[in-house]
N, C-alpha and C positions, 0 to 999 in steps of 0.2 A: 404608531403615531409618529409623525415627523417631529424633528427637533424644534422647529419653529412653533409648532402647536404646543409642545411641552413647555417651551419658554413662556408662551402666553399664559398657560394655566398656572405656572409658577410665579407669575408676576414679573417676569423678566422682559426686556425689550424684544418686540417681535413685530413682524409686518403681517397685516391681514391679507395681503395680496399673494397668497400661495394657492396652489391647486387644491390642497386639502381643506384649507379654511374657506376658500370660495365655495367648495362643494358643501361643506357643513352649513355655511351661511345660506346658500340657496335652498337647502333642504329645510332649515329652520324657518326661513321666510315663507316658503311655499306652504309648509304645514300650518303656520300661523294664519296665512291667508285662507287655507282650506277650512280651518276651524271657524274663522269669522264668517264663513258662508253658511254655517249650520245654525239651526235654531236650538233653543234651550232644551226642547223636548226630544231632540235627536241624540239621546244619551249614548247609544251604542256607537254611532258614528263619531261622536266627540271622544269617547273613550279610546277608540281605535287610533284616532289622530294623536291624542295625548301620549299614548303608549309609544308611538314612534317619535314624537317630538321631544319628550323629556328624557333626561338621563335615568330617572327612576321616580316613582311616586307611590304613595300609599293608597288606602281605601277612602272612599267618600270625599273626593275632591271635586270642586265645582268652580269653573272659570266662566264668568258671565260672558265675557267677550265684548268688544273686540280685544284681542291680545296681540302683542308683538314681541317675539323672542329673537335675539340676535342669532343664537345657535340652538338653544333649548336642551341639547344633549348634555350641557354642563350645569344643568339645574336639577336639583333634587327636592322633592316636596313630600312631606309626611302625610299622616292621616288627617281627615276632617278639615280640609283646607277650603277656604272660600275667597275668591277674588271678584270684586265688582267690576264695572266697566273700565276698559282702557288700561289694562295692565301692560307695562313695558318692562322687559327684562333684558339687560345687556350682560350676558353671561360669558364675557371673555375670560373671566376667572370663575371658579366654582361659586354658585349660589346655592346655599343650603337652607331650607325652610323646614322647621320642625312640625310637630303635631298641633292641631287645634289653633291654627293661625288664620286670622281674618284680615283681608285687605279691602279698604274702601276704594271708591272710584279714583282713577287717574294716579295710581301708585306707580312709581318708577324705581326699579332696583338696578343700580348702575355700577358695575364693577370696572368699567373702562376708564382709563386715565390718559392724559396727554401731557407732554412736557410743557412747563410754563414758558420756557425760552423758545422763541420762534426758530432760532438756529437749529434746535433739535427737533422741533415739531414739523417744520415744513417738509414738503416732498423733496426727495433727493434721488439722484440717478445712481442706480446700482446695476452693473452689468447691462447697461443700455435700457433699463426699465425704471420708471419713476415710482418710488416707493415711499410710504410714510412708516415711521416706527412709533409704536404705542406701548403701553404697559397697563397693568391693572392690579387689582387686589381683591381677594375673595370677600364674600358677604354672607353673613349668617343671621338668620332670624330664628331664635330658639322657640321652644314650645309655648303655647298659650298666649301669644301676642296678638294685639289688635293695632293695625295701622289705619288711621283715618284717611279721608279723602285728600288727594293732592300731596301725599307724602312722598319725598324723595330720599332714598337711602343710598349713600355713596360707598364705593369699594373700600375694603379694609375695616368695615364696621361689623361688630357683633351686637345684636339687640338681645339682651338677656331675657330669660324666660319670664312670662307673666307681665311684660311691659306693655304700656299703651302709648302710642305716638299720636299726638294731636294733629288735627287737620292742618295741612299746609306746612308742616315741619320739614326741614331739611336736616337729615341726620348725618353728621360729619365725623362723629367719634363714637366709641363704644358706649353702650347703655347698660348700666347694672340691672340685675333682675328686679322685677316688680317696681319699675320706675314709670312715672308719668313724665313725658317729654313733650315740650312745645317749642315753637319759635324757629327762627332762621338766623343763625344756625341753631339747631335744636339744643335745648338745655334741660337737665333734670330739674323739675320744680318740686317734686316730693316723691316719697315712696307710696305705693298703693297698699293699704292695710285693711284690716277687718272693719274699720270705720267707714269704708266705702261701700259696704254691703247695702243693697237696696232693700228696704223693708217690705215693699209690696211684691217682691218676687217670692214664690212659694218654695224656694230652695236656697 
């Protein structure tokens, strides 16, 4: 792995315009596109694509599609995963998803970051080539979490096990385990407890 790619994964400044990252991105985009051309009942074909796209994944995962991964190879998904329509994953830093995680439609997991100052953000000439420099931070969703529709999770965030993120929330900081989070920016409104048990469920 090239130094520039290692810098990216470690959250250090890097440029995406290298041969290695261009190759990884083309593969991730192509495999996302191939997946989006399949139907939900084409389980073997979808499994083959995901095995090549993702860094690793567990058993019984289902991505409704369409999907869009920046690289895919830097994303790890556990067992019993479900993602509804329009999942977007920018995995410039590692994205780690635990077991029994459910994502609603239009969820975005975004590890990529850009400098606030344009003097650092704009393209610059390096050895005769125009390059931009970016950075990122890893993102983790622990076991047994549910993210509602249109949730955005930013890089550097860990969502604790058993948490629920309400529809439309933008998660900008860590979430303690078993928390209910809503809003933009997301805020913990309370803990999820035994009092939240639905009485008409048979278990």
